[in-house]
N, C-alpha and C positions, 0 to 999 in steps of 0.2 A: 504495499501499502504508500502511496507518494504522502509525502509529508503537505498538513497544513495549511505551512505556508507557499508551497508549489503550485498547494491545492489554488488558491484564496488569490496569488499572483493573474490566477490565467480562468478566475472564474468565472466570468463576464464576457468571457470568451468562449465560454464551454454553454452558455446559458445564450446565449445569440443565436452561435449555430445550430442549436436542438429546434429552437423555434421560428430560424428561420428554414428545417428543415422539413421542420412541423406546421401544420396549419397553426393551431393552438394546445397549451400543455396548461396541467395544474401543478403545485410546485412537488407535489408525495413524488408524481409520474415524471416529472424531474429528476430528481434523485435515481426512484427505479431505473427509469432511461440509463445515466449515467450508470448508474451498477454493472448492468446486468451487457449494456455495450463494454467497460472493462472490464469487464471481468471480477467487478470488486474489487480493483485498484482505486480505483477513485470511489472514497464514498461522499456524499455530501450530508451535512447535518443540514438543520433546519434555520440554527442561527445564524448559520453561514449564504445559506443558499435566500431568506425573507430580506433581509436585508441588501441585500447584491439587485434583489426583482424588483423589491420597491424603490433605490436610487434610478436603478433602469427606466421604473414608468415617470419617476420623478424627470427625466432628463429628456423627456417623452419618446424613449426610442418602445415603449410598450405601452401597451393600452389594455385594461384588462378588463373583463365579463364576469358578471356572479349568477352563476346556475344554481335553482336549488332542484338535490334531490333528492326528497324525502322532506325530514327533518332537518337536513345539512343543507349548507350555502357552501357548494365549493366555485373558486376561483380561479378562473383560466386568465391565463398571460399572451398576447401575442401583437407579434414584433407589427411598428406602426410602418412607415414609408421610409422614414429615419433608421429605425432599425433596423429590415433588411440590409441599407448602405453602409452602416454600423459594421452589421454581420459579416457584411461581406469581407473591410476592413480589417476589421479585427484576425479574423479566419488566415487572409495574406498577410497581416501582421505577423502573429507568432510564429509561423510556415519559415516567414522567413529569420526570424530569429530561430527558429531549431535549430536550420540548417547551418549557421551562422557560431549555435554552440557545437554545433555535430562538428565542424569544421574547430573552433576551437578546440575541443575537448580530443581532438583523433590523437595526438600528441600526449596525449596525461597519460602516465602508468602510475598506474598505482603500488606498485611493487619494484620500486629502484634497482634492489638488488638483484631482479629476476631480468633484467635487460638480457642480460649476457643471451635468454633463452628465446629469444625475436633474432 
């Protein structure tokens, strides 16, 4: 499982990307989707997810829709037009960042005493 520090730094990108792939999603659905797609490597907590969703909504990147399901009300999140653009921008930026990190770390040898083996 990845550190919360890494997850926190990519949470907006994760949420925007998922919502760009799906018409609308509710919070628990987002957490389960991420957990399933990453085979449990990334597990989003409510304490991290909901503040991110609220910030994205306040920034005008998401809209919400409340739907009554029996006695419960489920809040669905959907990207706005600017949210779709931001999703594309964030995913592109993260891919470039990931490539840069791969380039940077390719020469990293965590066991310098074993360098003679390569």
